[in-house]
Each structure stands twice: as C-alpha cells, then as structure tokens.
C-alpha positions as CSV (number, residue, x, y, z in Angstrom):
1,M,-30.1,-11.2,7.5
2,T,-29.8,-12.4,3.8
3,Y,-27.6,-9.2,2.6
4,F,-25.5,-9.3,5.9
5,L,-24.5,-13.0,4.8
6,V,-24.3,-12.3,1.1
7,T,-22.0,-9.3,1.9
8,F,-20.3,-11.6,4.3
9,V,-19.3,-14.0,2.0
10,F,-18.4,-11.7,-0.6
11,M,-15.9,-9.8,1.5
12,A,-14.3,-13.2,2.5
13,V,-13.9,-14.5,-1.2
14,V,-12.3,-11.1,-2.0
15,I,-9.6,-11.2,1.2
16,A,-9.2,-15.2,0.2
17,I,-8.2,-14.1,-3.3
18,M,-5.8,-11.7,-2.3
19,A,-4.4,-13.6,0.0
20,I,-3.7,-16.3,-2.3
21,G,-2.1,-13.9,-4.8
22,V,0.3,-13.1,-2.0
23,I,1.1,-16.2,-1.0
24,F,1.8,-17.1,-4.8
25,G,3.1,-13.9,-5.9
26,R,5.4,-13.8,-3.1
27,R,4.8,-9.7,-3.2
28,A,3.6,-8.1,0.0
29,I,0.4,-5.6,-0.6
30,K,1.7,-2.3,-0.4
31,G,0.4,1.2,-0.5
32,S,1.3,4.3,-2.1
33,C,4.6,5.8,-1.9
34,G,3.3,8.8,0.0
35,G,1.4,6.6,2.2
36,A,-0.4,7.6,5.9
37,A,3.3,7.6,7.3
38,N,5.3,9.9,5.1
39,N,8.6,9.2,6.9
40,A,8.5,5.4,6.2
41,D,10.6,3.6,3.5
42,C,9.1,3.7,0.1
43,V,8.6,0.2,-1.0
44,C,8.1,1.2,-4.8
45,V,10.5,0.1,-7.5
46,E,10.0,3.4,-9.4
47,K,9.3,6.4,-6.8
48,C,6.0,8.6,-7.6
49,D,6.7,12.2,-8.3
50,K,4.9,13.0,-4.8
51,R,7.7,10.8,-2.7
52,K,10.5,12.1,-4.9
53,K,9.4,15.9,-3.9
54,M,9.0,14.9,-0.4
55,E,12.8,13.4,-0.4
56,A,14.0,16.5,-2.1
57,E,12.2,18.5,0.4
58,A,13.6,16.4,3.2
59,H,17.3,16.9,2.0
60,L,17.0,20.5,1.6
61,N,15.6,20.8,5.1
62,Q,18.6,18.4,6.6
63,G,21.3,20.7,4.5
64,S,20.1,24.0,6.3
C-alpha cells in the first residue's frame, strides 16, 4: 500500500506541475506533428519532416 501511495502522490505532483506550466505558459500541451490522427491540423511552428512528407503525398493524391 505504501508503494501505491508514493506512486500516486508522485504522479499527482507531476500532473500538477504540468498544469501549472500550461496555465502560466499559455501554451497547450501538444503531441508530434504526425500524431495519432494524421489528418488533424499540425500545431507545430515548424513542421517536421514526417508531416511535410504526408502533406506532399496528400497534395499529390488530390491532384490525381
């Protein structure tokens, strides 16, 4: 039970720190440009190579 409580408190502290960072930083927590939903809008300032390739392929497929 002690391990569970220590782990729970540690995870709660980590989540609280992330929440405080989002509140004061005004930036959303975001994933990679590839992401699970590949057709979603990319929120990256500079798109990664994987996202650029996916967008180029999508553009080529639309032209066909």
